[in-house]
N, C-alpha and C positions, 0 to 999 in steps of 0.2 A: 300333444300335451307334454309339458316338461316332466322329467322323471320325478322331481321332488313333489309334484302335485298328485302323483299316483299313489303315494304313501300317506298314511295317517300321521299327522304331526304329533309329537310327544312333548312333554314338558321337561326341561332340564332342571338342575338344582337351583337355578336362579329365577325360575318361573317363566322362562322363555320357551316359545314353541319351537320344536326342532323337527325338521324333515329328515328323510333317510340320508340325503346328501350331507346335511348338517352333522348327523351322527358319524358319517365317514370322515368328515373333516376334523371333527373333534378327536376321533380315534387316531387319526394320522398325527395330530400334534402330541397326543399322549405317547405314542410310539416314538416320535422324534425326541421328546424330552427324556424318555427312558433310555433310548439309544445314546443320547448325548451324555448322560450320566455315566453309562458304561464306557463310552469313549474316553471321557475325562479320567476315570480311574485306570483305564488301560494305559493311557499315556503316562500317568504318574508311576504305574508299576513298571513300565518299560524303562523309565529314567533310572529306576533303582533295581533293575533286573539282576545285576550281578550280585548285589547284596541279598536279594530275595532268593536267588538260586543257591548261594552258598549257605545261607542260614535257615531257609524255609524248605525249599523243594528238595534239597539234598540232605536235609536233616535226618529223615528216616534211613538214610544210607550210611550213617555214622553211628558207631557204637556208643558215643557219648550223648546220644539223643535222650531227651528227658524220659521218654517211655521206657527205653532200655535200662536206664538207671533205676527206675521204679521197679522194673521186673527183676533186676538183680537184688534189690532190697527185699522184694517179696520172696525170692528164691532163698535168701539167707534166713528169712523168718519161718518159712514153711519147710525148709530142708529139701525142696524140690529143685535141685541144681540146674535142671534142664531149662528152667525159666530164664536164667541169666544169659543174656546175649553178649558173648565175648568177642566174636569175630563175625564180620560180614565180608566174605571172600568173593569180591567181584570188582570189576572195573567198568566204568561207564565210557562209552565211545560214541562218536558221531560218524556214522557210515556214509551219509550223504554229503554232497558238497556244501549244501546250504542248511544242513540239519540244525546247527547251533543257532543260526539266525532265525530259522523257522520256529524252533522251540522257544526262543525268547519272545517272539511275537505271540505264539499260541499261549504260552504261560501268562504273559501280560494280559491277554484277553480274558482268560479264566479268572485271574485274580481281580481284574476290573469288574467282571460279572458278579463275583462273590461280594465285593464291597458295595457295588451299586444295586444289589438285589433289593434291599429294603425300599429304596426310592423307586426303582422300576416297578415293584409290586404295588407301591402306593399309587403310581400313575395308572396302573391297570384298575385298581380299586376305585379311583376317582371316576373312571369311565363307567364302571359297572354300577356304582352306588345309586345314581339317579333313577335307575330302572327298578330298584327294589321298593317293596312296600315299607311303610314306617316300622311295622313290627319286625320285618327282616333286617332293617338297618339297626334296630336296637339289639337284635340277637347277634348281629355280626360286629357289634362295637368292639374295638380293640383287635380286630382281625389282622390288620397289617402288623401290629406289634407282635402278636403271637406267631404269625407265619414267619416273620423275620427272626424272632427269637429261636424258634424251633429249627429254622434253617441254619442259624449260626451254631447252635448246640450240635446239630447233626454234622456240620462241617468240621467242627473241632473233634468230635467223636471219631469221625472217619480218619482225620489226620493223625490224631494222637493215639488212637487205639487200634483201629482196623488196619491202617496202612503199615505201621511198624510190624504188626503180627504177620501180615501177608509178606512183607519184604523179608523178614527174618526166615520164614519157612521156605519161601521160594528160592532164596539165595543159598541157604545152607542145605537144601535138598540136592543130593548129587547121586547120579547113577554110577559114576566112576571117578576116582581121584584124578584121573588123567584129563578129565573134561574141565576146562576153565570157563568161568562165567564172565564173558565180555558182553555186557548188556548195552543194547542200543539205547541212546538217550530218549528216542521217541517212545520206545516201549516202556521205559521207566516213568516218564512224565505221564503217559497215557494211563498207566496203572494207578498212579497217585490221584490224578484228576477223577478217574472213574470211581475209585473207592470213596474219596472225600465227597464228591457231589452225589454219589449214590446214597450215602448215609444221610446227607442233607435232605434228600427227597424222602427217604424212608421215615425220617423224623417228622414228616408232615402227616403221619397217621392220625393224630387227634383231629387235625383240620379236615382230613378226608372223612373221618367218622362224623364230624359236625355237619358237613355238606350232605352226606348220604342220609343222615338222620333227618335233616330238614325236609328232604324230598320223600321221606318214608321208605327208602330202600333198606336201611339198616335200623334195627331197634336194639335197645340194651338187652332185652330178653334173648334175642337171636345171638348176640355176641357172648352172653353168659353161657348159653347152651353149647356153643361151639368153642368155648375157651380152651378145652383140652386139645382140640384139633389145631387151634391157633398156636398153642405152645409148641406142638410138634412141628408146625411150619416154621416157627421162629427158630427152633433148634436146627432145622435143616438150613435155613437162611444163614444162621450163625456159622454153621459148618462150611457153607459155601464161601462166605466172605472172609472167613478166617481159616485158611487151608492148613494152619498149624494143627497137628493131631492131638495136642495135649488138651485135657479137659478144662484146665484153668482158662485158657484163651477163649474157648467156646462159651464158657459160662460168663466171662467178662463181657462178651458181645451180646449174649442172649438176654442177660438181665435188663439192660436198658430197653431192649425191644419189647420184652414182656411188660415192663413198666409202662411203656407207651400204649400197649394194648389195654392195660387196665385203666389208664387215663382216658382212652378212647371210649371205654364203657361208661365212665362217669360223664363224659361230655355228651354221649348219646342219650343217657338217662335224663340229663338236664334239658336237652332239646325236646325230648318226648314229653316231659312234664310241662314245659312251656307251651307246646303245641296242644296238648289236651286241655290246658287251662284256657287257651284262646278259643278252643271249640266250645267249652262250657260257657264262656262269656258270650259267644255268638248265639248259643242256644237260648240264653236268657233274654 
């Protein structure tokens, strides 16, 4: 007996019956289209990689970077002169024979991934959506937009806030004046990518709260009861991703994370309210 006859057929969004193999075939094409979008943006990024390196990736390594200028303005306003970044004493170097070419390819891929993320996620959503109930589809309406929006905001937050603070602290922290900072380009790019993409993922907190609330794992009551514990965790996370010891930097990072947690509570509350209303309607 063929494999596709061993599975129960399902109905797709167009009303067609789909077997297990049909699902695999559809998933394959969604993945191909998503990968194709990433490839296209990767190629575009590689074409302009020199400009991207000078103006974007190497931005946090320059004292005239937008964030450092704002920090100097804040230092002048508060009188806390340590906030102003005046020097970044280090040199980037490529230690491997093909490091510069490898970094250009790697950087192009990550930039392509960031720009193609909304479309790639939309392709994933198109595959998942037919398997949801009508009520679940209504509840998840606009999900692609909000996931993409939070991803973009988190990416910008990581690039303009977290990365400059980390670079400033790690570069200006010295055990001895005799030690020179000759940073491998691989280490530098890996740090920027990790911090930026890490923040993009952290900013998905409201979406995660939505999903967990839908399955009943998280409730707004639970999140409110453990709010103080969550704030402590947020301060710890802020201290980790901003190794700078000054309080201003940690607060600057902790506040958006705390706001995301409060938004997650609101999201969880709305999900629970809709779920209880649905149960009442079924009971009637």
